[in-house]
N, C-alpha and C positions, 0 to 999 in steps of 0.2 A: 060901811060896810060893802065888802066886795061883791061883785056882780060875775058869777062863774061864766055865764053866757057871753058876756061883754069880753071877759079876760080870754076865754077860749077863741073867740073871733079875732081878737088881736094878735095871740100867738098864731094862729093861721095865717092872718094877713100879713104879718111882718117878718115871718122866717120862711124857709124852705127847708124840704126834707132832705137829709144828707147822712152819710154814714160817716162816724168817727173813724180816722185812718187806722188806729189799732183796734178797732172793735167793728169790723165790716159787718158782722152779723145783725147789727142794731142801726136802725134809722132812727133820727131824731129831726124835731124842727129846730134848726139851728139859724143864727143870724151872720152876716158878713161883716158887718161894722157895730163895734160896741157904742160908739157916740150916737150914730144915727138911731139906734134901737132906743137907748137910753131917752134921749129927746122925744122920740114917739110915745114913749110910755108916759113921760110927764104929760105931754100934751093930752094923751088918751084919759088921764085922771083929772087933768087942770091944775096940777100943782108941781112944784120943783122939790128938790131935796129928797128923791126917792132913792131907794138903793140901786147899785148898778144891776143890769140884767144878767146875773150870773147863770140864770137858767137858760140863756140862749147859746152858750158854747160849751164844747166838750174839752174840759179842762184836763191838764195832764194827768193829776191825781186820780181824777175819776176815770179816765181812760186805762190807767194802768191797772188801777183796783177791779173795774169790770173785766178787762182781760185776764186777770189773775182768778177771779171768780168763775168765769167761764172755763178756763183751763184746768181748774180744779174744784169740780163741782161739789166734792165730798165736803167742802167748807160749809155751804149752805143748805145741800139737801135735806129735805124734811123738817127744816128749821124755821122758827119765826125770825124774820129778819128786818131790822131798822137799818135804812139808809139815811144817816144824818146829813143835813144840810145837802139835800139831794139835787138841787139845781135843776138839770133836765130831766132827771130820773135814769140816767145811764146805769149807775150802779145797781139800783133797785131792779131795773129792766134785766140786767145780767143775772142777778140772783133768782129772780121769776123763772128766768130761761133755764137756769143751772138746777131747778128742781127744789127750791124753796118752798116751804108748805104755805106761808104767808108772808107778804112783804108790805112794810109800811115805809114811805118816803116822807121824811121829815122837813118841811119847809114852812117859812113863816110868810114868804112872798106870795101873794095870791096868784100872780101870773105865772110863778113857779109850779105852783100847784096845778094850774090849769095846763101847762106844758106837760106836766108828769103824766096826767091822766089822758092827754092827746097822745103822747108818745108811747105809753102803755098799750093803749087801744091798737095804735098803728103796728106794734109788735106783737099783738096777740096774747098779751098778758094782763092779769088783774093785779093792780096795785093801790093800796088805801094811800091817800094824801090829806089827812084830817088837818084842821086849822089848830094846830097844838104846837106851843113852844115847847119841845122836849129839854130844852135846857132848863127849863122850870119844872117841867112834868118829871123828869127821869126817864130811864131807859128799862125799868123794871118789867120781867116777863117776855124779853127778847131773847133769844139763844145766841145770835150773831148780831153786832153791830159794826156797819161799815161807814166810812166817812173818807170822802175824796176831796183833797185840797182845802182843808180848813184852818190851816197853820199861817194864813197869810197877811194877818194884822194882829196886833198885840191884844186889843180887848177882846177879840174874837178868840184868840189862843188861851187867854187867860181863863175863859169860861169852859172853852171845849176840853182842855186836857183833863182837868178834874172830872168833867162829865164822863169822859170815855172811860177814865181810870176807874171811875165808880160803877159803871157798866161791867167792866171785867172783875172788880171785886165782887159784884152780884152774882158772877158766874158766867157772863155772856163772853162769847169770843170776840174780840175787838181787832180789827183791821183796818188801816188807814194809808191811803195813797199819797204821797208828797214828793214834789220835784224839787225840794231844797228851797222851801220858803223861809222867810226869815224867822219865823216864829215856831218853827219845828223844835220840839222838845230836845234839849241838848244831852240828855242821858235818860237812862231807864227804857229806852228803846231797841229793838233790834230788825234788821232788814229780811224780809223773806224772799223778795225777788226785786229784779231791776229790769226797767224797760227804758228804750229810747222811744219818745212818744212824739210823733209829728203834732204840731200845734200852729194854730193860725197868728200870723203876725197882728192881728186885730186885738189879741190880749196878751201876747207875750212879745220879748224883745230878741227871739230866735226862731228858728224853724223847728228845732228838735231840743227836747227836754228830757234828760235823763232823770227819770222817776223811779222811786222804790215804794213797794208795798212794805209797811211796818207793822210790827206789833209791840205791845208793851211787855217788858219783863220786870 
């Protein structure tokens, strides 16, 4: 069982507050080095084989999607919004700042959930981060579903695409940000916007990633 107080203390101890380059309105607890933080997380729990600390970085897809939501607040204004695979909570925070009625950040990593709640408080917004696997639970009841950078590996993409399409089929508006990851759907999508996103070399192989906000067609 996770310990929210320990996880919150870990997030604050191992990260520093910084603004993602494309979304300077928002400040997050971010890490400088992925491997050092990954090892620190394993040491904190006393076991190995944990998932990477995705929550500690502002990924290109999330930055682009957050920018798009802030620049087009009508997408989420007054809506019940799910930020799927929320990571740091960047997109969820953007949705809340843009006027969403309610925002839920979906994350299965307890350190991510701790980071999301800390980041939400720091940015003056309220976000729920329940211990729920929405891939099993479904996205029923949400008006908008947002997902940043979720097509980075085959097993994840194989579950996420039908989940997102099902949400759209149930009436939700679904948008996702992606910088050309290997498992982005090859068909049935169209771009809404494109951004050149500065990204850290700690997580990418270049300084700028051209990133699109997509929807299903």
